[in-house]
C-alpha positions as CSV (number, residue, x, y, z in Angstrom):
1,X,31.6,14.1,13.8
2,X,35.6,14.4,14.1
3,X,37.1,13.0,11.4
4,X,37.1,9.7,11.0
5,X,39.8,7.7,8.0
6,X,38.1,6.5,4.7
7,X,38.9,3.1,5.8
8,X,37.0,3.0,9.2
9,X,33.8,4.4,8.1
10,X,34.1,2.1,5.1
11,X,34.6,-0.8,7.6
12,X,32.3,0.1,10.1
13,X,29.9,0.8,7.3
14,X,30.4,-2.7,6.0
15,X,29.8,-4.1,9.4
16,X,26.4,-2.2,9.7
17,X,25.5,-3.9,6.4
18,X,26.2,-7.5,7.4
19,X,24.2,-6.6,10.8
20,X,21.3,-5.4,8.5
21,X,21.1,-8.3,5.9
22,X,21.5,-10.3,9.0
23,X,18.8,-9.1,10.2
24,X,19.5,-8.5,13.8
25,X,17.8,-5.4,14.3
26,X,14.6,-8.2,14.6
27,X,16.1,-8.9,18.3
28,X,14.9,-7.3,21.4
29,X,16.8,-4.7,24.0
30,X,19.2,-3.4,21.5
31,X,21.5,-1.0,22.7
32,X,23.8,1.2,20.5
33,X,26.1,-0.4,23.1
34,X,25.6,-4.4,23.0
35,X,25.7,-3.5,18.6
36,X,28.7,-1.9,19.6
37,X,30.3,-4.4,21.5
38,X,28.9,-6.9,19.1
39,X,30.6,-5.6,15.5
40,X,34.1,-4.8,17.5
41,X,33.1,-0.6,17.0
42,X,33.7,2.7,19.0
43,X,29.8,3.7,20.4
44,X,30.6,6.8,19.6
45,X,32.1,5.8,16.6
46,X,29.3,3.7,15.4
47,X,26.6,6.8,16.5
48,X,28.0,9.5,14.9
49,X,28.1,7.3,11.5
50,X,24.3,6.4,12.0
51,X,24.1,9.5,13.4
52,X,25.8,11.5,9.9
53,X,24.8,8.8,7.4
54,X,20.8,8.2,8.5
55,X,20.5,11.6,9.9
56,X,18.6,10.3,12.5
57,X,19.7,9.1,16.6
58,X,20.3,5.2,17.1
59,X,16.8,4.0,18.4
60,X,15.3,6.5,15.5
61,X,17.3,3.9,12.9
62,X,16.3,1.1,14.6
63,X,12.9,1.4,15.1
64,X,12.6,2.4,10.8
65,X,14.1,-1.5,10.0
66,X,11.9,-2.8,12.7
67,X,8.9,-1.0,10.6
68,X,10.1,-1.4,7.0
69,X,10.3,-5.2,8.2
70,X,6.7,-4.8,9.9
71,X,5.1,-3.8,6.6
72,X,6.8,-6.3,4.0
73,X,5.4,-9.2,6.7
74,X,2.0,-7.7,6.9
75,X,1.7,-7.8,3.4
76,X,2.3,-11.4,3.0
77,X,0.4,-12.0,5.6
78,X,-2.7,-10.2,6.4
79,X,-4.5,-11.9,8.7
80,X,-1.0,-11.9,11.1
81,X,-1.6,-9.7,14.9
82,X,-0.5,-6.6,15.2
83,X,1.1,-7.7,18.9
84,X,3.1,-11.1,17.3
85,X,4.0,-9.4,14.8
86,X,5.2,-6.6,16.8
87,X,7.3,-9.3,18.7
88,X,8.5,-10.1,15.5
89,X,10.1,-7.3,14.4
90,X,11.4,-6.5,18.1
91,X,9.1,-4.3,19.8
92,X,8.3,-5.7,23.3
93,X,5.0,-4.4,23.1
94,X,2.4,-3.4,20.7
95,X,1.9,0.0,22.4
96,X,5.3,1.0,21.6
97,X,5.3,-1.0,18.0
98,X,2.0,0.9,17.1
99,X,3.1,4.4,18.8
100,X,6.2,4.4,16.3
101,X,4.6,2.7,13.2
102,X,2.4,5.8,13.8
103,X,5.1,7.9,14.2
104,X,7.0,6.5,10.7
105,X,4.0,6.5,9.1
106,X,1.7,9.1,10.1
107,X,-1.1,6.5,10.6
108,X,-1.6,3.6,12.3
109,X,-0.4,-0.3,11.2
110,X,-4.4,-1.7,10.5
111,X,-5.0,1.1,8.7
112,X,-2.1,1.3,6.9
113,X,-2.8,-2.1,6.3
114,X,-6.3,-1.3,4.7
115,X,-4.7,1.5,2.6
116,X,-2.1,-1.3,0.8
117,X,-3.5,-2.5,-2.5
118,X,-3.9,-6.8,-2.2
119,X,-1.7,-8.7,-4.1
120,X,-3.1,-10.8,-7.0
121,X,-2.2,-14.6,-6.8
122,X,-0.3,-15.2,-9.7
123,X,-1.6,-17.4,-12.5
124,X,0.4,-20.6,-14.5
125,X,0.1,-19.8,-17.8
């Protein structure tokens, strides 16, 4: 990556963090071009920042955010249909969600959920 000023890298970091906090990664159809335009960042700068900061390309980074969100939601609502969950976290179809989940976690989402301990209800003492 070309050397970017510290101020430029900080600006990109701040905009990206705010974008993540707003959970904009849950939208379908996100591309690096659309994201760069929405954030007012040069596409190449954004791509290089993600590659250098997270050691992965844009698509892997985006899918990782979505998978982490899916895991949280699965634990909160174990009865949620996987196809509904996939759409909720930004995937256009269940097959793609399942493939990306398995690539990241090593097992299918339904099997991953079965292996997670059930949360015990909090008793009011």
